[in-house]
VEXZAZA-99000 format. One line per field, with one value per residue (C-alpha): x, y, z; residue in one letter; residue number from 1. Coordinates in pm, whole numbers, plus 50000, padded with zeros to 5 digits. Each point is the difference from the previous one (the first is absolute). Example, Ala and Ser with C-alpha at 12.3 -4.5 7.8 and 13.67 -1.06 7.14 Angstrom:
u	51230, 50137
v	49550, 50344
w	50780, 49934
keke	a, s
milum	1, 2
// end
This chain:
u	50504, 50157, 50308, 50138, 50218, 49704, 49780, 50274, 50043, 49626, 50042, 50302, 49857, 49649, 49910, 49640, 49912, 49884, 49641, 50097, 50338, 49976, 50276, 50029, 49982, 49821, 49638, 49852, 50225, 49968, 49625, 49980, 50215, 49771, 49685, 50124, 50150, 49686, 49793, 50215, 50231, 50372, 50180, 50354, 50064, 50336, 50152, 50321, 50087, 49810, 49632, 49864, 50330, 49833, 49680, 49821, 50230, 50001, 49636, 49844, 49899, 49625, 49725, 49738, 49712, 50158, 49842, 50133, 49844, 49658, 50076, 50096, 49667, 50150, 49723, 50038, 50371, 49937, 49722, 50216, 50297, 49784, 49865, 50353, 50113, 49745, 50100, 50367, 49926, 49809, 50259, 50310, 49905, 50363, 50117, 49721, 49895, 49743, 50152, 49833, 50064, 49927, 49945, 50025, 49792, 50093, 49639, 49650, 49929, 50295, 49892, 49651, 50137, 50231, 49720, 49770, 50278, 50097, 49635, 49977, 50317, 49824, 49692, 50203, 50164, 49657, 49998, 50371, 50121, 50280, 49810, 49781, 50154, 49941, 50022, 50255, 49958, 50307, 50049, 49968, 50230, 50284, 49936, 50059, 50290, 50169, 50313, 49812, 50047, 49751, 49760, 49984, 49718, 49629, 49956, 50032, 49873, 50114, 49958, 50143, 50201, 50239, 50375, 50250, 50365, 50028, 50319, 49874, 49677, 50204, 50168, 49660, 49876, 50309, 49960, 49628, 50077, 50252, 49746, 49781, 50274, 50169, 50372, 50171, 50352, 50144, 50318, 49913, 49941, 49804, 50237, 49772, 49703, 49973, 49762, 49836, 50045, 49667, 50146, 49799, 50188, 50054, 50250, 50271, 50376, 50137, 50335, 50073, 50192, 50169, 50141, 50001, 49817, 49757, 49673, 49717, 49652, 49693, 49668, 49645, 49955, 50231, 49900, 50198, 49945, 50317, 49857, 50220, 50193, 49688, 50109, 50355, 49864, 49745, 50288, 50178, 49698, 49939, 50280, 49754, 49733, 49848, 50020, 49726, 50139, 50019, 50255, 49956, 50223, 49874, 50255, 49977, 50183, 50033, 50044, 49993, 49674, 50021, 49860, 49666, 49998, 49626, 49798, 49857, 50142, 49976, 49866, 50105, 49730, 50199, 50363, 50168, 49979, 49627, 50022, 49917, 50278, 50011, 50190, 49960, 50123, 50193, 50235, 50058, 50093, 49796, 49967, 49948, 49890, 49948, 50072, 49892, 50287, 49984, 50305, 50160, 50199, 49965, 50265, 50009, 50118, 49813, 50135, 49787, 50084, 50120, 49697, 49763, 50155, 50003, 49632, 49901, 50190, 49864, 49636, 50035, 50154, 49688, 49789, 50230, 50105, 50354, 50089, 50216, 50334, 50273, 50158, 49685, 49983, 50078, 49938, 49867, 49867, 49806, 49776, 49894, 49631, 49945, 49690, 49805, 50110, 49818, 50087, 50129, 49994, 49792, 50236, 50028, 49794, 49700, 50096, 49760, 50105, 49778, 50187, 50035, 50050, 50145, 50036, 50271, 50011, 50236, 49761, 50201, 49753, 50104, 49842, 50083, 49856, 49784, 50114, 50087, 49648, 49854, 50278, 49767, 49734, 50272, 50134, 49653, 49941, 50344, 49960, 49654, 50168, 50265, 49732, 49816, 50315, 50162, 49690, 50097, 49741, 49766, 50023, 49835, 50205, 50061, 50169, 49703, 49991, 50359, 50196, 50354, 50294, 50020, 49634, 49824, 50267, 49815, 50167, 50363, 50155, 50117, 50312, 50305, 50130, 50287, 50001, 49819, 49644, 50005, 49672, 50071, 50013, 49626, 50077, 50140, 49658, 49994, 50372, 50083, 50013, 50265, 50203, 49964, 50117, 50310, 50072, 49940, 50244, 50259, 49944, 50274, 49777, 49750, 50237, 49896, 50175, 50034, 49860, 49817, 49843, 49717, 50157, 50193, 50269, 49772, 49802, 50306, 50050, 49630, 50012, 50273, 49851, 49632, 49959, 50261, 50210, 50329, 50165, 50038, 49752, 49746, 50026, 50044, 49774, 49715, 49983, 50075, 49932, 50321, 50125, 49663, 49985, 50354, 50260, 50297, 49900, 49950, 50347, 50148, 49858, 50086, 50321, 49822, 49710, 50244, 50161, 49662, 49899, 50335, 49959, 49658, 50094, 50349, 50183, 50361, 50167, 50041, 49627, 49930, 50233, 49844, 49651, 50085, 50161, 49701, 49756, 50181, 49977, 49629, 49936, 50144, 49682, 49787, 50216, 49892, 50304, 49864, 50019, 50232
v	51997, 49720, 50138, 49716, 50224, 50224, 49704, 49842, 50332, 50001, 49663, 50092, 50339, 49882, 50014, 49881, 49636, 49922, 49878, 49712, 49855, 49770, 49744, 49900, 50213, 49758, 50015, 49918, 50232, 50291, 49946, 50016, 50315, 50170, 49894, 50109, 50329, 50090, 49946, 50262, 49776, 50071, 49721, 49870, 49746, 49818, 49729, 49808, 50020, 50205, 50063, 49707, 49811, 49664, 49835, 50322, 50074, 49640, 49934, 49898, 50368, 49937, 50176, 49728, 49824, 49657, 49799, 49670, 50060, 49958, 49635, 49960, 50144, 50309, 50233, 50242, 50043, 50063, 50250, 50193, 50006, 50121, 50281, 50099, 49975, 50267, 50224, 49981, 50078, 50312, 50113, 49931, 50035, 50087, 49667, 49750, 49924, 49763, 49686, 49777, 49633, 49709, 49645, 49731, 49680, 49659, 49875, 50141, 49859, 50194, 50312, 49973, 49956, 50299, 50211, 49926, 50065, 50333, 50111, 49936, 50209, 50281, 49969, 50015, 50321, 50152, 50354, 50036, 49749, 50083, 49864, 49700, 49664, 49871, 49663, 49989, 49768, 49813, 50259, 50294, 49830, 49974, 50352, 50131, 49765, 49910, 49895, 49709, 49645, 49943, 49707, 49909, 50231, 50007, 50355, 50193, 50270, 50359, 50179, 50306, 50058, 50262, 50038, 50215, 50045, 49881, 50184, 50329, 49949, 49962, 50336, 50161, 49858, 50121, 50348, 49999, 49916, 50287, 50233, 49927, 50065, 49662, 49965, 49731, 49856, 49718, 49804, 50021, 49671, 49928, 49819, 49965, 50131, 50238, 49862, 50107, 49794, 49836, 49871, 50232, 50146, 50375, 50052, 49859, 50001, 50088, 49974, 50238, 49796, 50305, 50155, 49696, 50204, 49852, 50178, 49946, 50104, 50016, 49884, 49953, 49712, 49781, 49810, 49710, 49994, 49824, 49739, 49689, 50127, 50029, 49722, 50137, 50329, 49825, 49806, 50324, 50048, 49636, 49751, 49711, 50147, 49734, 50048, 50202, 49984, 49725, 50129, 49916, 50106, 50128, 50014, 50214, 50015, 50308, 49964, 50244, 50157, 49815, 49689, 50176, 50332, 50069, 50178, 49682, 49791, 49621, 49793, 49635, 49819, 49700, 49939, 49684, 50127, 50071, 50376, 50237, 50187, 50340, 50151, 50375, 50300, 50217, 50295, 49888, 49649, 49688, 49871, 49624, 49843, 49895, 49694, 49903, 49826, 49937, 50129, 49901, 50323, 50354, 50234, 50372, 49902, 49686, 49835, 49804, 49631, 49845, 49770, 50297, 50186, 49684, 49935, 50357, 49982, 49654, 50097, 50324, 49799, 49782, 50303, 50234, 49938, 50091, 49823, 50220, 49850, 50094, 50223, 50213, 50061, 50359, 49966, 49762, 50089, 49850, 50130, 49838, 49993, 50039, 49779, 49983, 49679, 49680, 49645, 49978, 49626, 50069, 50271, 50371, 50077, 49906, 50199, 50290, 50346, 50154, 50227, 49946, 50247, 49889, 50204, 49851, 50008, 50300, 50190, 49945, 50010, 49769, 49988, 49727, 49814, 50173, 50121, 50323, 50066, 50005, 50196, 50296, 49790, 49817, 50335, 50120, 49686, 50030, 50364, 49921, 49727, 50246, 50245, 49728, 49853, 50323, 50207, 50266, 50254, 49841, 50167, 49869, 49852, 50246, 49785, 49875, 50340, 50116, 50078, 49870, 50231, 50103, 49938, 50092, 49941, 50154, 50038, 49976, 49868, 50310, 50115, 50076, 50285, 49842, 49696, 49681, 49923, 49773, 49809, 49841, 50342, 49963, 49798, 50316, 50159, 50371, 49989, 49929, 50368, 50067, 49713, 50146, 50335, 49832, 49876, 50346, 50146, 49728, 49858, 49739, 49831, 49926, 49743, 49632, 49790, 49702, 49909, 49699, 50191, 50259, 50241, 50327, 50136, 50264, 49728, 49896, 50356, 50027, 49675, 50140, 50349, 49917, 49630, 49921, 49768, 49937, 49712, 49869, 49726, 50259, 50175, 49716, 49742, 50205, 50368, 49877, 49635, 49950, 49700, 49826, 50066, 49930, 49899, 50026, 50345, 50116, 49873, 50184, 50337, 49958, 50211, 50291, 49990, 49979, 50325, 50174, 49872, 50099, 50355, 50028, 49837, 50146, 49667, 49935, 49772, 49719, 50001, 49979, 49703, 49820, 50063, 49866, 49689, 49935, 50054, 49758, 49737, 50073, 49997, 49649, 49875, 50157, 49877, 49665, 49781, 49736, 50235, 49873
w	50394, 50200, 50176, 50211, 50218, 50080, 50090, 50212, 50184, 50071, 50166, 50212, 50104, 50085, 50368, 49983, 49919, 49650, 49999, 49768, 49904, 49697, 49940, 49634, 49685, 49770, 49881, 50341, 50199, 49758, 49990, 50379, 50003, 49745, 50185, 50343, 49878, 49802, 50316, 50173, 50203, 50028, 49814, 49962, 49722, 50002, 49783, 50063, 49630, 49742, 49945, 49802, 50019, 50054, 49883, 49908, 49704, 49873, 49913, 49669, 49953, 50007, 50193, 49983, 50167, 49972, 49720, 50132, 50343, 49839, 49925, 50365, 50116, 50163, 49886, 50290, 49936, 49630, 50068, 50247, 49761, 49710, 50214, 50101, 49637, 49906, 50291, 49906, 49636, 50109, 50253, 49789, 49631, 49915, 50141, 49930, 49642, 49851, 49847, 49742, 50078, 49767, 50129, 49728, 50014, 49860, 49990, 49983, 50345, 50139, 49810, 50152, 50350, 49960, 49859, 50295, 50253, 49847, 49971, 50374, 50039, 49810, 50220, 50321, 49877, 49943, 49868, 50076, 49743, 49759, 49700, 49916, 49915, 49647, 49828, 49717, 49705, 49883, 49724, 50240, 50251, 49750, 49872, 50351, 50079, 49671, 50193, 50155, 49872, 49718, 49982, 50368, 50116, 49921, 50126, 50322, 50233, 50025, 50334, 50175, 50315, 50132, 49949, 50189, 50089, 50358, 50100, 49855, 50194, 50319, 49941, 49938, 50332, 50187, 49856, 50077, 50363, 50009, 49839, 50304, 50253, 50043, 50069, 49791, 50011, 49792, 50075, 50370, 50182, 50315, 50235, 50302, 50194, 50295, 50262, 50323, 50315, 49913, 49673, 49774, 49704, 50019, 49722, 49775, 49976, 49657, 49827, 49712, 49742, 49847, 50316, 50225, 50264, 50252, 50070, 50249, 49893, 50223, 49857, 50116, 49753, 49793, 49687, 49855, 49623, 49889, 49763, 49983, 50306, 50215, 50234, 50030, 50135, 50222, 50158, 50086, 50225, 50103, 49920, 50032, 49773, 49773, 49625, 49831, 49646, 49741, 49745, 49633, 49712, 49667, 49717, 49686, 49667, 49777, 49622, 49705, 49886, 49668, 50167, 50061, 49809, 50014, 50264, 50155, 50282, 49986, 50288, 49986, 50197, 50119, 50102, 50133, 50358, 49976, 49959, 49721, 49821, 49836, 49709, 50047, 49799, 50248, 49932, 49640, 50117, 50079, 50355, 50040, 50329, 50262, 50216, 50350, 50179, 50378, 50188, 50329, 50032, 49870, 49861, 49923, 49651, 49891, 49687, 49750, 49996, 49676, 49988, 50042, 49707, 49789, 50073, 49907, 49671, 49921, 50063, 49801, 49717, 49976, 49911, 49804, 49640, 50096, 50323, 50227, 50099, 50242, 49734, 49997, 50374, 50095, 50373, 50262, 50342, 50288, 50275, 50325, 50088, 50377, 50010, 50324, 50170, 49907, 49913, 49645, 49949, 49689, 49882, 50075, 49689, 50216, 50312, 50055, 49879, 50269, 50240, 50371, 50287, 50332, 50319, 50222, 50382, 49982, 49775, 49680, 49710, 49716, 49656, 49751, 49702, 49743, 49660, 49820, 49873, 50351, 50172, 50070, 50176, 50191, 50121, 50099, 50207, 50158, 50105, 50139, 50208, 50118, 50113, 50194, 50153, 50113, 50068, 49748, 49903, 49747, 49660, 49682, 49716, 49715, 49739, 49796, 49831, 50054, 49684, 50015, 49942, 49634, 49917, 49783, 49737, 49708, 49661, 50103, 49682, 49822, 49824, 50214, 49789, 49810, 50227, 49892, 50099, 50305, 50020, 50336, 50169, 50044, 50315, 50162, 49976, 50075, 50085, 49636, 49907, 50265, 49859, 49653, 50135, 50137, 49647, 49852, 50254, 49939, 49648, 50045, 50257, 49724, 49851, 50026, 50261, 49764, 49655, 50148, 50289, 49991, 50253, 49981, 50229, 50152, 50172, 50200, 50120, 50081, 50197, 50225, 50039, 50032, 50085, 50269, 49782, 50181, 49813, 49647, 50087, 50114, 49662, 49751, 50166, 50147, 49896, 49648, 49912, 49804, 50198, 49963, 49625, 49884, 50258, 49763, 49877, 50359, 50088, 49701, 50108, 50369, 49990, 49827, 50245, 50291, 49884, 49975, 50342, 50157, 49869, 50163, 50331, 50037, 49985, 49897, 49745, 50252, 50070, 49627, 49959, 50297, 49867, 49654, 50148, 50228, 49715, 49771, 50271, 50040, 49625, 49973, 50173, 49724, 49711, 49863, 50038, 49762, 49701, 49728
keke	x, x, x, x, x, x, x, x, x, x, x, x, x, x, x, x, x, x, x, x, x, x, x, x, x, x, x, x, x, x, x, x, x, x, x, x, x, x, x, x, x, x, x, x, x, x, x, x, x, x, x, x, x, x, x, x, x, x, x, x, x, x, x, x, x, x, x, x, x, x, x, x, x, x, x, x, x, x, x, x, x, x, x, x, x, x, x, x, x, x, x, x, x, x, x, x, x, x, x, x, x, x, x, x, x, x, x, x, x, x, x, x, x, x, x, x, x, x, x, x, x, x, x, x, x, x, x, x, x, x, x, x, x, x, x, x, x, x, x, x, x, x, x, x, x, x, x, x, x, x, x, x, x, x, x, x, x, x, x, x, x, x, x, x, x, x, x, x, x, x, x, x, x, x, x, x, x, x, x, x, x, x, x, x, x, x, x, x, x, x, x, x, x, x, x, x, x, x, x, x, x, x, x, x, x, x, x, x, x, x, x, x, x, x, x, x, x, x, x, x, x, x, x, x, x, x, x, x, x, x, x, x, x, x, x, x, x, x, x, x, x, x, x, x, x, x, x, x, x, x, x, x, x, x, x, x, x, x, x, x, x, x, x, x, x, x, x, x, x, x, x, x, x, x, x, x, x, x, x, x, x, x, x, x, x, x, x, x, x, x, x, x, x, x, x, x, x, x, x, x, x, x, x, x, x, x, x, x, x, x, x, x, x, x, x, x, x, x, x, x, x, x, x, x, x, x, x, x, x, x, x, x, x, x, x, x, x, x, x, x, x, x, x, x, x, x, x, x, x, x, x, x, x, x, x, x, x, x, x, x, x, x, x, x, x, x, x, x, x, x, x, x, x, x, x, x, x, x, x, x, x, x, x, x, x, x, x, x, x, x, x, x, x, x, x, x, x, x, x, x, x, x, x, x, x, x, x, x, x, x, x, x, x, x, x, x, x, x, x, x, x, x, x, x, x, x, x, x, x, x, x, x, x, x, x, x, x, x, x, x, x, x, x, x, x, x, x, x, x, x, x, x, x, x, x, x, x, x, x, x, x, x, x, x, x, x, x, x, x, x, x, x, x, x, x, x, x, x, x, x, x, x, x, x, x, x, x, x, x, x, x, x, x, x, x, x, x, x, x, x, x, x, x, x, x, x, x, x, x, x, x, x, x, x, x, x, x, x, x, x, x, x, x, x, x, x, x, x, x, x, x, x
milum	1, 2, 3, 4, 5, 6, 7, 8, 9, 10, 11, 12, 13, 14, 15, 16, 17, 18, 19, 20, 21, 22, 23, 24, 25, 26, 27, 28, 29, 30, 31, 32, 33, 34, 35, 36, 37, 38, 39, 40, 41, 42, 43, 44, 45, 46, 47, 48, 49, 50, 51, 52, 53, 54, 55, 56, 57, 58, 59, 60, 61, 62, 63, 64, 65, 66, 67, 68, 69, 70, 71, 72, 73, 74, 75, 76, 77, 78, 79, 80, 81, 82, 83, 84, 85, 86, 87, 88, 89, 90, 91, 92, 93, 94, 95, 96, 97, 98, 99, 100, 101, 102, 103, 104, 105, 106, 107, 108, 109, 110, 111, 112, 113, 114, 115, 116, 117, 118, 119, 120, 121, 122, 123, 124, 125, 126, 127, 128, 129, 130, 131, 132, 133, 134, 135, 136, 137, 138, 139, 140, 141, 142, 143, 144, 145, 146, 147, 148, 149, 150, 151, 152, 153, 154, 155, 156, 157, 158, 159, 160, 161, 162, 163, 164, 165, 166, 167, 168, 169, 170, 171, 172, 173, 174, 175, 176, 177, 178, 179, 180, 181, 182, 183, 184, 185, 186, 187, 188, 189, 190, 191, 192, 193, 194, 195, 196, 197, 198, 199, 200, 201, 202, 203, 204, 205, 206, 207, 208, 209, 210, 211, 212, 213, 214, 215, 216, 217, 218, 219, 220, 221, 222, 223, 224, 225, 226, 227, 228, 229, 230, 231, 232, 233, 234, 235, 236, 237, 238, 239, 240, 241, 242, 243, 244, 245, 246, 247, 248, 249, 250, 251, 252, 253, 254, 255, 256, 257, 258, 259, 260, 261, 262, 263, 264, 265, 266, 267, 268, 269, 270, 271, 272, 273, 274, 275, 276, 277, 278, 279, 280, 281, 282, 283, 284, 285, 286, 287, 288, 289, 290, 291, 292, 293, 294, 295, 296, 297, 298, 299, 300, 301, 302, 303, 304, 305, 306, 307, 308, 309, 310, 311, 312, 313, 314, 315, 316, 317, 318, 319, 320, 321, 322, 323, 324, 325, 326, 327, 328, 329, 330, 331, 332, 333, 334, 335, 336, 337, 338, 339, 340, 341, 342, 343, 344, 345, 346, 347, 348, 349, 350, 351, 352, 353, 354, 355, 356, 357, 358, 359, 360, 361, 362, 363, 364, 365, 366, 367, 368, 369, 370, 371, 372, 373, 374, 375, 376, 377, 378, 379, 380, 381, 382, 383, 384, 385, 386, 387, 388, 389, 390, 391, 392, 393, 394, 395, 396, 397, 398, 399, 400, 401, 402, 403, 404, 405, 406, 407, 408, 409, 410, 411, 412, 413, 414, 415, 416, 417, 418, 419, 420, 421, 422, 423, 424, 425, 426, 427, 428, 429, 430, 431, 432, 433, 434, 435, 436, 437, 438, 439, 440, 441, 442, 443, 444, 445, 446, 447, 448, 449, 450, 451, 452, 453, 454, 455, 456, 457, 458, 459, 460, 461, 462, 463, 464, 465, 466, 467, 468, 469, 470, 471, 472, 473, 474, 475, 476, 477, 478, 479, 480, 481, 482, 483, 484, 485, 486, 487, 488, 489, 490, 491, 492, 493, 494, 495, 496, 497, 498, 499, 500, 501, 502, 503, 504, 505, 506, 507, 508, 509, 510, 511, 512, 513, 514, 515, 516, 517, 518, 519, 520, 521, 522, 523, 524, 525, 526, 527, 528, 529, 530, 531, 532
// end
């Protein structure tokens, strides 16, 4: 259970320094919190907004080795990612599933090249592969993907990778950290550092967004894991700190499942900007993306550019028998990749996805770069660096064999009494039965939120009681993925969810009205404005 008031009280009442304070509740920060807590260190994890608010909830939803990195010769990066892919599948079977992906070829030369590359991908995975790649004849290709434009392809390759829900994974990591003794607080920003006369960091200053209170927290070590905002936090420590991050935006478009109703995802091997593009079945919708657009500035709420959305729709239309248009778009969203700093004169698509760890003169440990699939190894390397830097007692990493909260999921898709079967409850893992009990106790909570969304009202109550959701955005964007699936439907249910949330948090009518107004403003960024 994530009780924010209880965790905030732990912070204010604590007299001893935390061993590790982690700034940033995305994949990297949550991974570091899990790693450090499971080694027996006392840990505080804080985020200025909500867990997974930024990049970590805006990915392409793949746990993968990086097929395109093979063509760039990054064998070591691919091998590491494939190893981590297997670990994550073992440790979070309720959150990571195997996805069949089909790559079409326009010529036999291209088919041969793809076949060789994906056989190498299989070899690098070794005995931990998700399934062998196979050549598909033209007939078999169109049997698997009948929605693809006929006549253009000679065949293709089918291979396997991992798929997950990134925001649900974040919550599992947060709860795993808490299971191992960590203290966690969202909507609580670091406003500065506490330093010794020597300039070494010995704590952080926090501001609780809900109460407006200022707190000072002592720490033996501080980790900066703030993704795109890495340099902002580093400059709280050193105003003249040089940039470590090259930000790059990846846009995505969500359309109805009818565009790709089968079990296979489609990988489009070439886009105008030199990337690959995916069409992926996800929560009974299809996710299209992504782009790689260099940015000069970062924002907590990045918005896809019109040309990015147009490019995604245009490329998808080349391959699908029914080309998606603006009228078909249910949601758009963008994430910012915090790539380790490098020149991007050749485009950010070629900037390394390898992570980087920096220890500043004050002792601030910063981790940046990397990708979702390798978050665990990134965290291991970061905590090892913390131990070396601060002279903490050396303790071995535990996370290679550490089940995440809710695992193993098992057979979780059963009847809910008179309530409907809810297939997506599998992502709650072993907590699913408690959620079902909530519905048995209050049958009205088993009612769907909206006909075009897969969620029920009980999940909103659960998000507030068990997962530290504090705002409509926390619930509808991250605990549930409603805003990312259908922005207009999410906007329509906002008043009802606000009432449920107000009941759980003890808020008044004014709070509900403010929340609905704020959410509608937020949802405008996810609603495709070009739809006609």
